[in-house]
C-alpha positions as CSV (number, residue, x, y, z in Angstrom):
1,M,-10.6,5.9,12.9
2,T,-9.3,8.0,15.8
3,I,-6.1,8.6,15.9
4,R,-3.9,7.5,19.7
5,S,-0.9,9.4,21.1
6,S,0.8,6.5,20.9
7,W,1.0,3.2,18.6
8,S,2.9,0.2,19.1
9,R,4.3,-0.7,15.6
10,A,2.0,-3.2,14.6
11,E,-1.2,-0.6,15.6
12,L,-0.1,2.1,13.6
13,G,0.8,-0.2,10.2
14,A,-2.3,-1.8,10.9
15,F,-4.6,2.3,11.0
16,G,-2.1,3.3,8.0
17,E,-3.6,0.5,5.8
18,Q,-6.8,1.0,6.8
19,V,-7.0,4.6,5.6
20,A,-5.2,3.6,3.1
21,V,-8.0,0.6,1.8
22,D,-10.2,3.4,2.7
23,H,-9.0,6.2,0.1
24,L,-8.7,3.3,-2.3
25,Q,-12.7,2.3,-2.0
26,A,-13.3,5.7,-2.3
27,A,-11.7,6.2,-5.0
28,G,-13.3,3.3,-6.7
29,F,-10.9,0.6,-6.2
30,Q,-11.7,-3.1,-5.0
31,I,-9.6,-4.9,-2.7
32,V,-8.7,-8.3,-3.9
33,C,-6.7,-9.1,-0.7
34,R,-4.5,-7.8,2.6
35,N,-1.6,-8.8,3.7
36,W,-0.7,-11.7,1.4
37,R,1.8,-13.2,2.2
38,C,4.6,-15.9,0.8
39,R,7.9,-17.1,1.4
40,Y,9.7,-13.7,0.3
41,G,7.5,-11.4,1.7
42,E,4.2,-9.5,1.8
43,L,1.9,-7.6,-0.2
44,D,-0.3,-4.9,1.7
45,I,-2.5,-4.0,-0.9
46,V,-3.9,-6.0,-3.9
47,A,-6.5,-4.0,-5.6
48,T,-8.3,-3.7,-8.7
49,D,-9.6,-0.2,-10.6
50,P,-12.4,-1.9,-12.4
51,A,-12.5,1.3,-14.9
52,S,-9.2,0.3,-16.5
53,R,-8.8,-3.3,-15.7
54,T,-5.4,-2.9,-13.9
55,V,-4.6,-4.8,-10.6
56,V,-2.6,-2.4,-8.0
57,F,0.0,-3.6,-5.9
58,V,0.3,-0.9,-2.6
59,E,2.8,-0.7,-0.4
60,V,1.7,0.9,2.8
61,K,4.2,3.6,4.4
62,T,2.6,4.9,7.3
63,R,4.9,7.3,9.7
64,S,4.3,9.3,12.8
65,G,7.2,11.3,11.9
66,D,9.3,12.4,9.3
67,G,12.4,10.7,10.8
68,F,12.8,8.3,8.1
69,G,12.1,10.5,5.0
70,G,9.0,10.7,3.2
71,V,6.9,8.6,0.9
72,A,9.3,8.8,-2.1
73,E,12.5,7.8,0.4
74,A,10.2,4.6,1.8
75,V,10.8,3.1,-1.2
76,T,14.2,2.1,-2.0
77,R,15.6,0.5,-5.2
78,D,15.2,-3.4,-3.2
79,K,12.0,-2.9,-1.9
80,L,10.9,-2.3,-5.2
81,R,12.7,-5.4,-7.0
82,R,11.3,-6.6,-4.5
83,L,7.9,-5.6,-4.7
84,R,8.2,-7.2,-8.6
85,R,9.1,-10.0,-7.6
86,L,6.4,-10.7,-5.4
87,A,3.3,-9.3,-8.1
88,S,5.4,-12.1,-10.4
89,L,4.6,-14.4,-7.7
90,W,0.8,-13.7,-7.1
91,L,-0.1,-13.1,-10.3
92,A,1.1,-17.2,-11.6
93,G,-1.0,-17.9,-9.0
94,Q,-4.3,-16.4,-10.3
95,D,-6.5,-17.2,-13.0
96,R,-7.2,-14.0,-14.3
97,G,-5.8,-11.9,-16.5
98,W,-5.9,-7.8,-16.5
99,A,-5.3,-5.2,-18.8
100,G,-2.9,-3.7,-17.0
101,V,-0.8,-3.9,-13.5
102,R,1.4,-1.3,-11.5
103,I,3.1,-0.6,-8.2
104,D,1.4,2.2,-6.5
105,V,2.4,3.5,-3.0
106,I,0.3,5.3,0.0
107,G,2.3,7.1,2.7
108,V,0.0,7.8,5.7
109,R,1.4,10.1,7.8
110,V,-0.3,10.8,11.6
111,G,0.6,12.9,14.9
112,N,0.7,16.7,13.2
113,S,-2.7,17.2,12.9
114,P,-5.8,15.9,13.7
115,A,-6.6,13.6,11.2
116,P,-3.9,11.6,9.1
117,E,-1.8,12.8,6.2
118,L,-2.0,11.0,3.1
119,T,0.0,11.0,-0.2
120,H,-0.4,8.3,-3.0
121,V,2.2,7.8,-5.4
122,V,1.0,6.2,-8.3
123,G,2.8,4.1,-10.7
124,V,6.3,3.6,-8.9
125,G,7.9,0.6,-11.2
């Protein structure tokens, strides 16, 4: 993956999601699905941690600068509420159970260094 000097919003988001998927897979997670949609919104990544049998709903925030704040500011209380609702809807459609459920946020920052900077916040909600 190469970082380009100019990105459309969709390209930047897709790049950040791929960086997040690569990070999760390198950490031993299995990707269940990407960009799951329903009428209430979208889940960026659904992954499982086989070691703990935990399903993880990952919100990816990709930035090309600091103008909109960091990862901590990226997921508001309303966004977290929406993610919980989406996670519940996704889980309701599954025929499998997990030992744990959590929501993580991965922030990907591009542009300040040759490689993207990644921040993984575990268990935000």
